[in-house]
C-alpha positions as CSV (number, residue, x, y, z in Angstrom):
1,M,0.0,0.0,0.0
2,P,1.4,3.5,-0.9
3,K,2.2,6.1,1.6
4,I,-0.4,8.8,2.2
5,K,0.6,12.4,1.5
6,T,0.3,14.9,4.4
7,K,-1.7,18.1,3.6
8,R,1.1,20.7,4.1
9,A,-1.3,23.5,4.8
10,A,-2.8,21.6,7.8
11,A,0.7,20.5,9.0
12,K,1.7,24.1,9.3
13,R,-1.4,25.0,11.4
14,F,-1.7,22.0,13.7
15,S,0.7,20.2,15.9
16,T,0.4,17.0,18.0
17,T,0.8,17.0,21.8
18,G,2.5,14.2,23.7
19,T,-0.9,12.5,24.4
20,G,-1.9,12.6,20.7
21,K,-4.3,15.6,20.9
22,L,-4.2,18.2,18.1
23,K,-3.2,21.7,19.1
24,R,-4.2,24.8,17.1
25,N,-3.9,28.6,17.3
26,K,-7.0,30.7,17.6
27,A,-8.4,32.8,14.8
28,Y,-9.3,36.5,14.7
29,K,-5.8,37.8,15.8
30,S,-4.4,39.1,12.5
31,H,-6.1,42.5,11.7
32,I,-8.8,44.9,12.9
33,L,-7.4,44.7,16.4
34,T,-8.2,48.3,17.6
35,K,-11.8,47.5,18.4
36,K,-11.0,44.3,20.3
37,T,-10.3,44.6,24.0
38,T,-6.9,43.8,25.5
39,K,-8.4,40.9,27.4
40,R,-9.8,39.4,24.2
41,K,-6.6,39.7,22.3
42,R,-4.6,38.2,25.2
43,N,-6.9,35.2,25.3
44,L,-6.5,34.8,21.5
45,R,-2.8,34.3,22.0
46,K,-3.2,31.0,23.9
47,A,-3.3,27.7,22.0
48,A,-6.5,25.6,21.9
49,M,-7.2,22.0,21.4
50,T,-9.0,20.9,18.2
51,D,-12.7,20.0,18.8
52,A,-13.6,16.3,19.0
53,T,-16.0,16.6,16.1
54,N,-13.1,17.6,13.8
55,V,-10.4,15.1,15.0
56,K,-11.4,12.3,12.7
57,N,-11.0,14.4,9.6
58,M,-7.8,16.0,10.8
59,K,-6.2,12.5,11.4
60,K,-6.9,11.7,7.7
61,V,-5.3,15.0,6.6
62,L,-2.3,14.5,9.0
63,P,-1.6,10.7,8.8
64,Y,1.9,10.8,10.4
65,C,1.5,13.6,13.0
């Protein structure tokens, strides 16, 4: 059976933790930041775990991560 190619766009955005969960960065932090509060921007800096509903699809896209 041939190897499966990794989707490079997804590989740049997601990383695997030691326990096998997928870590991602939060959205809405790139522009139009003046109207967002400091607290909101600070919370957007923190990494988040990928939701359980998306994990099955993400494992297909990232077979070796």
